[in-house]
VEXNULUM-625518 format. One record per residue (C-alpha): residue number from 0; x, y, z; residue in one letter. Coordinates in pm, 1 decimal. Example, Ala and Ser with C-alpha at 12.3 -4.5 7.8 and 13.67 -1.06 7.14 Angstrom:
BEGIN
<torro pos="0" c1="1230.0" c2="-450.0" c3="780.0" code="A"/>
<torro pos="1" c1="1367.0" c2="-106.0" c3="714.0" code="S"/>
end
This chain:
BEGIN
<torro pos="0" c1="1947.3" c2="1229.7" c3="1242.8" code="X"/>
<torro pos="1" c1="1708.0" c2="965.9" c3="1108.3" code="X"/>
<torro pos="2" c1="1808.2" c2="673.0" c3="869.3" code="X"/>
<torro pos="3" c1="1687.3" c2="745.0" c3="555.4" code="X"/>
<torro pos="4" c1="1775.6" c2="409.5" c3="451.3" code="X"/>
<torro pos="5" c1="1464.1" c2="332.1" c3="572.5" code="X"/>
<torro pos="6" c1="1215.6" c2="448.4" c3="379.6" code="X"/>
<torro pos="7" c1="1441.1" c2="360.8" c3="52.3" code="X"/>
<torro pos="8" c1="1177.3" c2="103.2" c3="-55.6" code="X"/>
<torro pos="9" c1="1313.7" c2="-53.2" c3="-380.5" code="X"/>
<torro pos="10" c1="1647.5" c2="-119.5" c3="-200.2" code="X"/>
<torro pos="11" c1="1464.6" c2="-317.0" c3="10.8" code="X"/>
<torro pos="12" c1="1254.0" c2="-533.8" c3="-265.6" code="X"/>
<torro pos="13" c1="1528.0" c2="-827.8" c3="-254.3" code="X"/>
<torro pos="14" c1="1376.5" c2="-876.7" c3="126.6" code="X"/>
<torro pos="15" c1="1028.9" c2="-891.8" c3="155.7" code="X"/>
<torro pos="16" c1="1064.7" c2="-807.6" c3="555.4" code="X"/>
<torro pos="17" c1="1250.5" c2="-551.6" c3="483.5" code="X"/>
<torro pos="18" c1="1051.4" c2="-379.0" c3="218.5" code="X"/>
<torro pos="19" c1="749.5" c2="-420.2" c3="412.5" code="X"/>
<torro pos="20" c1="914.1" c2="-289.6" c3="742.9" code="X"/>
<torro pos="21" c1="1058.8" c2="-6.4" c3="567.2" code="X"/>
<torro pos="22" c1="750.2" c2="41.7" c3="380.4" code="X"/>
<torro pos="23" c1="517.6" c2="91.1" c3="656.7" code="X"/>
<torro pos="24" c1="786.1" c2="331.5" c3="837.9" code="X"/>
<torro pos="25" c1="783.2" c2="544.1" c3="513.3" code="X"/>
<torro pos="26" c1="379.3" c2="543.8" c3="520.4" code="X"/>
<torro pos="27" c1="349.0" c2="601.2" c3="951.4" code="X"/>
<torro pos="28" c1="655.9" c2="919.8" c3="817.8" code="X"/>
<torro pos="29" c1="403.5" c2="1062.6" c3="578.7" code="X"/>
<torro pos="30" c1="113.0" c2="1040.7" c3="840.6" code="X"/>
<torro pos="31" c1="295.9" c2="1208.9" c3="1069.9" code="X"/>
<torro pos="32" c1="371.9" c2="1524.6" c3="844.9" code="X"/>
<torro pos="33" c1="28.0" c2="1542.2" c3="769.5" code="X"/>
<torro pos="34" c1="-89.4" c2="1489.4" c3="1103.1" code="X"/>
<torro pos="35" c1="102.4" c2="1753.1" c3="1239.2" code="X"/>
<torro pos="36" c1="43.6" c2="2028.9" c3="930.2" code="X"/>
<torro pos="37" c1="-301.1" c2="1949.3" c3="921.9" code="X"/>
<torro pos="38" c1="-322.2" c2="1984.2" c3="1345.1" code="X"/>
<torro pos="39" c1="-525.8" c2="1632.1" c3="1313.3" code="X"/>
<torro pos="40" c1="-284.3" c2="1493.2" c3="1566.3" code="X"/>
<torro pos="41" c1="-470.9" c2="1433.7" c3="1901.0" code="X"/>
<torro pos="42" c1="-362.0" c2="1304.8" c3="2305.1" code="X"/>
<torro pos="43" c1="-471.4" c2="953.0" c3="2415.3" code="X"/>
<torro pos="44" c1="-528.3" c2="935.5" c3="2835.6" code="X"/>
<torro pos="45" c1="-401.3" c2="754.9" c3="3051.8" code="X"/>
<torro pos="46" c1="-490.1" c2="704.2" c3="3416.5" code="X"/>
<torro pos="47" c1="-223.0" c2="703.2" c3="3705.9" code="X"/>
<torro pos="48" c1="-379.7" c2="489.6" c3="4030.9" code="X"/>
<torro pos="49" c1="-262.5" c2="547.1" c3="4404.6" code="X"/>
<torro pos="50" c1="-159.4" c2="171.6" c3="4472.4" code="X"/>
<torro pos="51" c1="-358.6" c2="208.2" c3="4810.2" code="X"/>
<torro pos="52" c1="-652.8" c2="343.4" c3="4989.6" code="X"/>
<torro pos="53" c1="-757.3" c2="576.2" c3="4667.9" code="X"/>
<torro pos="54" c1="-1060.6" c2="542.4" c3="4390.7" code="X"/>
<torro pos="55" c1="-1008.4" c2="724.7" c3="4042.8" code="X"/>
<torro pos="56" c1="-746.0" c2="858.4" c3="3863.5" code="X"/>
<torro pos="57" c1="-445.8" c2="1081.2" c3="4123.6" code="X"/>
<torro pos="58" c1="-409.2" c2="1207.4" c3="3732.8" code="X"/>
<torro pos="59" c1="-301.9" c2="1123.1" c3="3352.2" code="X"/>
<torro pos="60" c1="-90.5" c2="1110.6" c3="3107.3" code="X"/>
<torro pos="61" c1="-157.5" c2="1257.4" c3="2770.8" code="X"/>
<torro pos="62" c1="-2.5" c2="1071.3" c3="2492.1" code="X"/>
<torro pos="63" c1="33.0" c2="1164.8" c3="2103.4" code="X"/>
<torro pos="64" c1="-185.8" c2="996.0" c3="1873.0" code="X"/>
<torro pos="65" c1="-186.6" c2="1009.7" c3="1476.9" code="X"/>
<torro pos="66" c1="-477.5" c2="901.8" c3="1258.7" code="X"/>
<torro pos="67" c1="-410.1" c2="703.1" c3="905.8" code="X"/>
<torro pos="68" c1="-637.4" c2="817.2" c3="581.9" code="X"/>
<torro pos="69" c1="-874.0" c2="530.1" c3="737.2" code="X"/>
<torro pos="70" c1="-904.8" c2="615.5" c3="1057.9" code="X"/>
<torro pos="71" c1="-693.0" c2="444.4" c3="1243.0" code="X"/>
<torro pos="72" c1="-528.4" c2="576.9" c3="1536.6" code="X"/>
<torro pos="73" c1="-120.7" c2="539.7" c3="1534.5" code="X"/>
<torro pos="74" c1="14.4" c2="484.7" c3="1877.8" code="X"/>
<torro pos="75" c1="315.3" c2="720.9" c3="1968.9" code="X"/>
<torro pos="76" c1="580.3" c2="355.2" c3="2008.3" code="X"/>
<torro pos="77" c1="475.4" c2="337.3" c3="1570.1" code="X"/>
<torro pos="78" c1="636.3" c2="705.6" c3="1493.1" code="X"/>
<torro pos="79" c1="835.7" c2="891.1" c3="1745.0" code="X"/>
<torro pos="80" c1="1156.1" c2="688.7" c3="1729.0" code="X"/>
<torro pos="81" c1="1141.1" c2="799.2" c3="1351.2" code="X"/>
<torro pos="82" c1="1147.0" c2="1165.1" c3="1412.7" code="X"/>
<torro pos="83" c1="1291.0" c2="1151.2" c3="1738.2" code="X"/>
<torro pos="84" c1="1619.2" c2="1299.3" c3="1591.7" code="X"/>
<torro pos="85" c1="1448.9" c2="1574.0" c3="1342.9" code="X"/>
<torro pos="86" c1="1257.2" c2="1881.8" c3="1374.3" code="X"/>
<torro pos="87" c1="956.3" c2="1643.5" c3="1332.6" code="X"/>
<torro pos="88" c1="1054.9" c2="1508.7" c3="1719.9" code="X"/>
<torro pos="89" c1="1047.2" c2="1880.8" c3="1799.2" code="X"/>
<torro pos="90" c1="631.2" c2="1949.6" c3="1661.1" code="X"/>
<torro pos="91" c1="539.3" c2="1648.1" c3="1795.3" code="X"/>
<torro pos="92" c1="680.5" c2="1781.8" c3="2193.5" code="X"/>
<torro pos="93" c1="459.2" c2="2142.8" c3="2066.8" code="X"/>
<torro pos="94" c1="123.4" c2="1981.3" c3="1968.9" code="X"/>
<torro pos="95" c1="148.8" c2="1722.1" c3="2318.1" code="X"/>
<torro pos="96" c1="218.9" c2="2052.5" c3="2523.8" code="X"/>
<torro pos="97" c1="-28.4" c2="2278.5" c3="2311.1" code="X"/>
<torro pos="98" c1="-299.9" c2="2006.6" c3="2349.2" code="X"/>
<torro pos="99" c1="-229.6" c2="1914.7" c3="2711.4" code="X"/>
<torro pos="100" c1="-202.0" c2="2274.1" c3="2804.3" code="X"/>
<torro pos="101" c1="-531.4" c2="2327.2" c3="2627.1" code="X"/>
<torro pos="102" c1="-700.3" c2="2055.0" c3="2846.4" code="X"/>
<torro pos="103" c1="-569.4" c2="2175.8" c3="3125.0" code="X"/>
<torro pos="104" c1="-734.0" c2="2540.0" c3="3095.6" code="X"/>
<torro pos="105" c1="-1086.6" c2="2347.9" c3="3017.7" code="X"/>
<torro pos="106" c1="-1097.8" c2="2166.4" c3="3290.6" code="X"/>
<torro pos="107" c1="-967.2" c2="2339.1" c3="3605.1" code="X"/>
<torro pos="108" c1="-958.7" c2="1991.7" c3="3860.3" code="X"/>
<torro pos="109" c1="-746.6" c2="1820.1" c3="3645.6" code="X"/>
<torro pos="110" c1="-382.5" c2="1758.4" c3="3645.5" code="X"/>
<torro pos="111" c1="-188.6" c2="1600.3" c3="3371.3" code="X"/>
<torro pos="112" c1="172.3" c2="1476.9" c3="3228.5" code="X"/>
<torro pos="113" c1="315.8" c2="1579.0" c3="2895.6" code="X"/>
<torro pos="114" c1="568.7" c2="1380.6" c3="2766.8" code="X"/>
<torro pos="115" c1="871.0" c2="1599.8" c3="2623.9" code="X"/>
<torro pos="116" c1="1227.9" c2="1496.9" c3="2507.8" code="X"/>
<torro pos="117" c1="1556.3" c2="1700.6" c3="2630.4" code="X"/>
<torro pos="118" c1="1605.1" c2="1830.0" c3="2268.0" code="X"/>
<torro pos="119" c1="1349.1" c2="2057.6" c3="2300.4" code="X"/>
<torro pos="120" c1="1433.9" c2="2227.6" c3="2561.6" code="X"/>
<torro pos="121" c1="1520.6" c2="2579.5" c3="2434.2" code="X"/>
<torro pos="122" c1="1378.7" c2="2536.6" c3="2085.6" code="X"/>
<torro pos="123" c1="1159.6" c2="2806.5" c3="2066.6" code="X"/>
<torro pos="124" c1="800.2" c2="2715.8" c3="1916.7" code="X"/>
<torro pos="125" c1="762.5" c2="2516.4" c3="2246.8" code="X"/>
<torro pos="126" c1="907.6" c2="2758.5" c3="2515.6" code="X"/>
<torro pos="127" c1="637.9" c2="3006.7" c3="2326.8" code="X"/>
<torro pos="128" c1="318.7" c2="2784.4" c3="2372.4" code="X"/>
<torro pos="129" c1="405.7" c2="2729.9" c3="2758.9" code="X"/>
<torro pos="130" c1="539.9" c2="3071.5" c3="2777.6" code="X"/>
<torro pos="131" c1="185.4" c2="3189.4" c3="2686.4" code="X"/>
<torro pos="132" c1="-46.3" c2="2955.0" c3="2829.7" code="X"/>
<torro pos="133" c1="128.4" c2="3031.3" c3="3205.6" code="X"/>
<torro pos="134" c1="87.1" c2="3405.2" c3="3074.7" code="X"/>
<torro pos="135" c1="-328.9" c2="3347.2" c3="3063.6" code="X"/>
<torro pos="136" c1="-303.8" c2="3139.4" c3="3365.4" code="X"/>
<torro pos="137" c1="45.2" c2="3063.6" c3="3600.6" code="X"/>
<torro pos="138" c1="-183.7" c2="2807.3" c3="3812.6" code="X"/>
<torro pos="139" c1="-233.1" c2="2612.5" c3="3530.2" code="X"/>
<torro pos="140" c1="156.6" c2="2519.5" c3="3608.9" code="X"/>
<torro pos="141" c1="67.5" c2="2361.6" c3="3940.1" code="X"/>
<torro pos="142" c1="-123.7" c2="2098.5" c3="3734.2" code="X"/>
<torro pos="143" c1="156.4" c2="2016.7" c3="3449.6" code="X"/>
<torro pos="144" c1="377.6" c2="1751.2" c3="3500.5" code="X"/>
<torro pos="145" c1="634.5" c2="1758.5" c3="3253.9" code="X"/>
<torro pos="146" c1="790.2" c2="1380.7" c3="3169.6" code="X"/>
<torro pos="147" c1="1145.5" c2="1347.9" c3="3027.8" code="X"/>
<torro pos="148" c1="1239.6" c2="953.1" c3="2964.4" code="X"/>
<torro pos="149" c1="1619.0" c2="863.7" c3="3136.3" code="X"/>
<torro pos="150" c1="1770.0" c2="811.3" c3="2809.2" code="X"/>
<torro pos="151" c1="1642.3" c2="1163.9" c3="2696.7" code="X"/>
<torro pos="152" c1="1752.6" c2="1317.4" c3="3030.4" code="X"/>
<torro pos="153" c1="2106.7" c2="1148.7" c3="3013.4" code="X"/>
<torro pos="154" c1="2197.1" c2="1307.8" c3="2645.0" code="X"/>
<torro pos="155" c1="2265.1" c2="1696.1" c3="2803.7" code="X"/>
<torro pos="156" c1="2202.0" c2="1657.1" c3="3189.3" code="X"/>
<torro pos="157" c1="2390.2" c2="1974.0" c3="3335.9" code="X"/>
<torro pos="158" c1="2120.3" c2="2148.7" c3="3035.5" code="X"/>
<torro pos="159" c1="1793.9" c2="1971.7" c3="3176.7" code="X"/>
<torro pos="160" c1="1885.3" c2="2014.2" c3="3559.7" code="X"/>
<torro pos="161" c1="1884.2" c2="2440.4" c3="3480.2" code="X"/>
<torro pos="162" c1="1613.0" c2="2395.4" c3="3245.2" code="X"/>
<torro pos="163" c1="1377.2" c2="2208.8" c3="3555.3" code="X"/>
<torro pos="164" c1="1487.9" c2="2411.0" c3="3846.7" code="X"/>
<torro pos="165" c1="1357.9" c2="2745.8" c3="3642.0" code="X"/>
<torro pos="166" c1="1032.8" c2="2608.4" c3="3570.4" code="X"/>
<torro pos="167" c1="985.6" c2="2419.1" c3="3914.8" code="X"/>
<torro pos="168" c1="1035.3" c2="2731.1" c3="4064.1" code="X"/>
<torro pos="169" c1="687.7" c2="2853.0" c3="3852.6" code="X"/>
<torro pos="170" c1="489.1" c2="2552.8" c3="3999.6" code="X"/>
<torro pos="171" c1="571.4" c2="2309.4" c3="3717.1" code="X"/>
<torro pos="172" c1="626.4" c2="1918.9" c3="3825.2" code="X"/>
<torro pos="173" c1="913.9" c2="1684.8" c3="3683.6" code="X"/>
<torro pos="174" c1="901.9" c2="1296.5" c3="3606.8" code="X"/>
<torro pos="175" c1="1154.7" c2="1033.5" c3="3506.2" code="X"/>
<torro pos="176" c1="1008.0" c2="816.3" c3="3264.3" code="X"/>
<torro pos="177" c1="1156.9" c2="490.3" c3="3187.1" code="X"/>
<torro pos="178" c1="1358.2" c2="464.8" c3="3529.6" code="X"/>
<torro pos="179" c1="1611.4" c2="156.8" c3="3494.9" code="X"/>
<torro pos="180" c1="1607.4" c2="121.2" c3="3136.5" code="X"/>
<torro pos="181" c1="1903.2" c2="401.7" c3="3093.3" code="X"/>
<torro pos="182" c1="2191.0" c2="530.3" c3="3208.6" code="X"/>
<torro pos="183" c1="2115.5" c2="726.5" c3="3476.8" code="X"/>
<torro pos="184" c1="2420.1" c2="755.1" c3="3737.5" code="X"/>
<torro pos="185" c1="2326.0" c2="730.0" c3="4135.4" code="X"/>
<torro pos="186" c1="2493.1" c2="1125.3" c3="4105.3" code="X"/>
<torro pos="187" c1="2301.7" c2="1244.0" c3="3849.1" code="X"/>
<torro pos="188" c1="1983.7" c2="1112.6" c3="3974.1" code="X"/>
<torro pos="189" c1="2068.5" c2="1320.8" c3="4293.7" code="X"/>
<torro pos="190" c1="2113.6" c2="1633.4" c3="4102.1" code="X"/>
<torro pos="191" c1="1799.5" c2="1592.0" c3="3887.9" code="X"/>
<torro pos="192" c1="1610.2" c2="1592.2" c3="4190.4" code="X"/>
<torro pos="193" c1="1268.9" c2="1450.1" c3="3979.2" code="X"/>
<torro pos="194" c1="995.5" c2="1477.4" c3="4178.9" code="X"/>
<torro pos="195" c1="857.2" c2="1145.4" c3="3989.6" code="X"/>
<torro pos="196" c1="979.9" c2="832.0" c3="3885.7" code="X"/>
<torro pos="197" c1="812.9" c2="589.0" c3="3668.5" code="X"/>
<torro pos="198" c1="955.2" c2="203.2" c3="3697.5" code="X"/>
<torro pos="199" c1="1048.0" c2="73.9" c3="3339.1" code="X"/>
<torro pos="200" c1="763.1" c2="-156.4" c3="3228.2" code="X"/>
<torro pos="201" c1="1013.7" c2="-456.6" c3="3173.6" code="X"/>
<torro pos="202" c1="1104.1" c2="-496.3" c3="3574.9" code="X"/>
<torro pos="203" c1="731.7" c2="-415.5" c3="3636.9" code="X"/>
<torro pos="204" c1="547.9" c2="-668.1" c3="3392.9" code="X"/>
<torro pos="205" c1="516.8" c2="-1027.4" c3="3543.7" code="X"/>
<torro pos="206" c1="649.5" c2="-825.2" c3="3891.1" code="X"/>
<torro pos="207" c1="434.4" c2="-1119.4" c3="4090.8" code="X"/>
<torro pos="208" c1="621.3" c2="-1370.8" c3="3971.7" code="X"/>
<torro pos="209" c1="929.1" c2="-1315.9" c3="3802.1" code="X"/>
<torro pos="210" c1="1209.3" c2="-1321.5" c3="4091.1" code="X"/>
<torro pos="211" c1="1465.7" c2="-1132.0" c3="3904.1" code="X"/>
<torro pos="212" c1="1186.4" c2="-840.6" c3="3849.4" code="X"/>
<torro pos="213" c1="1107.4" c2="-842.7" c3="4235.8" code="X"/>
<torro pos="214" c1="1478.3" c2="-748.4" c3="4349.4" code="X"/>
<torro pos="215" c1="1493.4" c2="-499.0" c3="4053.6" code="X"/>
<torro pos="216" c1="1199.2" c2="-295.0" c3="4120.0" code="X"/>
<torro pos="217" c1="1267.5" c2="-349.5" c3="4540.9" code="X"/>
<torro pos="218" c1="1614.7" c2="-149.4" c3="4451.4" code="X"/>
<torro pos="219" c1="1463.6" c2="91.5" c3="4194.7" code="X"/>
<torro pos="220" c1="1202.4" c2="161.0" c3="4442.0" code="X"/>
<torro pos="221" c1="1452.1" c2="233.8" c3="4735.2" code="X"/>
<torro pos="222" c1="1701.6" c2="406.8" c3="4543.4" code="X"/>
<torro pos="223" c1="1386.1" c2="610.3" c3="4376.6" code="X"/>
<torro pos="224" c1="1229.6" c2="693.3" c3="4755.1" code="X"/>
<torro pos="225" c1="1599.6" c2="835.7" c3="4862.8" code="X"/>
<torro pos="226" c1="1596.4" c2="1089.5" c3="4602.4" code="X"/>
<torro pos="227" c1="1227.4" c2="1150.5" c3="4495.6" code="X"/>
<torro pos="228" c1="907.2" c2="1145.3" c3="4656.6" code="X"/>
<torro pos="229" c1="724.0" c2="960.9" c3="4447.6" code="X"/>
<torro pos="230" c1="758.6" c2="625.0" c3="4211.2" code="X"/>
<torro pos="231" c1="484.0" c2="501.1" c3="4004.4" code="X"/>
<torro pos="232" c1="467.7" c2="117.1" c3="3798.2" code="X"/>
<torro pos="233" c1="443.5" c2="133.9" c3="3443.8" code="X"/>
<torro pos="234" c1="282.8" c2="-108.2" c3="3239.2" code="X"/>
<torro pos="235" c1="26.4" c2="-282.1" c3="3506.8" code="X"/>
<torro pos="236" c1="-147.4" c2="-531.4" c3="3287.8" code="X"/>
<torro pos="237" c1="-283.7" c2="-774.6" c3="3516.3" code="X"/>
<torro pos="238" c1="-445.3" c2="-811.3" c3="3844.8" code="X"/>
<torro pos="239" c1="-174.8" c2="-1018.1" c3="4020.7" code="X"/>
<torro pos="240" c1="99.7" c2="-760.4" c3="4003.8" code="X"/>
<torro pos="241" c1="-140.6" c2="-458.0" c3="4123.3" code="X"/>
<torro pos="242" c1="-113.8" c2="-617.9" c3="4527.0" code="X"/>
<torro pos="243" c1="263.8" c2="-718.6" c3="4505.2" code="X"/>
<torro pos="244" c1="364.2" c2="-363.0" c3="4386.7" code="X"/>
<torro pos="245" c1="148.5" c2="-205.5" c3="4649.2" code="X"/>
<torro pos="246" c1="287.8" c2="-427.9" c3="4922.6" code="X"/>
<torro pos="247" c1="627.6" c2="-300.1" c3="4770.2" code="X"/>
<torro pos="248" c1="507.2" c2="60.3" c3="4840.6" code="X"/>
<torro pos="249" c1="512.7" c2="227.5" c3="4528.1" code="X"/>
<torro pos="250" c1="289.9" c2="506.6" c3="4507.3" code="X"/>
<torro pos="251" c1="118.1" c2="521.7" c3="4188.0" code="X"/>
<torro pos="252" c1="59.4" c2="268.3" c3="3946.7" code="X"/>
<torro pos="253" c1="-17.8" c2="266.9" c3="3529.9" code="X"/>
<torro pos="254" c1="-104.2" c2="49.4" c3="3275.8" code="X"/>
<torro pos="255" c1="-385.0" c2="-105.5" c3="3097.9" code="X"/>
<torro pos="256" c1="-535.6" c2="-306.9" c3="3414.8" code="X"/>
<torro pos="257" c1="-599.6" c2="34.7" c3="3486.8" code="X"/>
<torro pos="258" c1="-689.7" c2="143.1" c3="3201.2" code="X"/>
<torro pos="259" c1="-585.4" c2="133.3" c3="2897.7" code="X"/>
<torro pos="260" c1="-474.9" c2="537.7" c3="2739.4" code="X"/>
<torro pos="261" c1="-834.8" c2="636.0" c3="2555.5" code="X"/>
<torro pos="262" c1="-893.9" c2="988.5" c3="2287.9" code="X"/>
<torro pos="263" c1="-1245.7" c2="1045.5" c3="2487.5" code="X"/>
<torro pos="264" c1="-1130.9" c2="998.0" c3="2860.1" code="X"/>
<torro pos="265" c1="-1429.6" c2="980.8" c3="3124.8" code="X"/>
<torro pos="266" c1="-1325.6" c2="1303.6" c3="3299.8" code="X"/>
<torro pos="267" c1="-1486.2" c2="1513.1" c3="3033.6" code="X"/>
<torro pos="268" c1="-1823.2" c2="1348.4" c3="3109.3" code="X"/>
<torro pos="269" c1="-1791.1" c2="1390.2" c3="3480.7" code="X"/>
<torro pos="270" c1="-1727.5" c2="1746.2" c3="3402.8" code="X"/>
<torro pos="271" c1="-2006.9" c2="1786.0" c3="3183.5" code="X"/>
<torro pos="272" c1="-2266.2" c2="1643.7" c3="3500.5" code="X"/>
<torro pos="273" c1="-2075.6" c2="1847.3" c3="3730.8" code="X"/>
<torro pos="274" c1="-2112.7" c2="2151.6" c3="3525.1" code="X"/>
<torro pos="275" c1="-2441.8" c2="2081.7" c3="3463.4" code="X"/>
<torro pos="276" c1="-2517.7" c2="2002.9" c3="3821.0" code="X"/>
<torro pos="277" c1="-2415.1" c2="2382.2" c3="3942.7" code="X"/>
<torro pos="278" c1="-2578.4" c2="2589.6" c3="3674.7" code="X"/>
end
């Protein structure tokens, strides 16, 4: 459960830093609850691009965002940890899935990854949202990637494996997020059989200049190549890291070097132009 002491503003007043942190977290928690209740949450989309021989995005990741009263867009890192162990965490996953499936329905050439927690497996509303979308159009499954963090998957590994096995039969792809940051054993990595692994940002940042990170990336890529089909480097943020990662045969890259998350992705415009040209 969320530690409610974080939101006890009065108890933190003797320490200005603790007070500011608690007040900020309390405000963000309130904004999150309001956004979910009033359905004002939205997705920001970040491209995942091929390391070699391709231009444009292979697919996009949809990242949940909430607005504050001033219109500022608050990123997931500022609120997900507050809600992960509560029902609001499940509502975040439901909202992200619904918004992502809406985009996949609207744009038939789009492929999209959506984050979820292992805690949402079997959650009735989440299951209903996915089930209704697949009943309307079963082919959406081929363009949906469900992304689960390594730490979340290890909470209930057997349940995750069963869940993945069932949905993979319907065409859905699975990605393991933050690979290398958690405690996944090699045995579980084999049993999970993820289609995609995303190498954690702590190893990919400054990869071209950090020998320790280079060794870790080479090891993680070798492990992932043995167990899965596809590797992605997270947090590629500078020009010198991208070529090095390409040389290491990392399949795809994601990060600010290739494009920041945006609530107004350019594929919207591309789709409209294509539709107008064929009208």
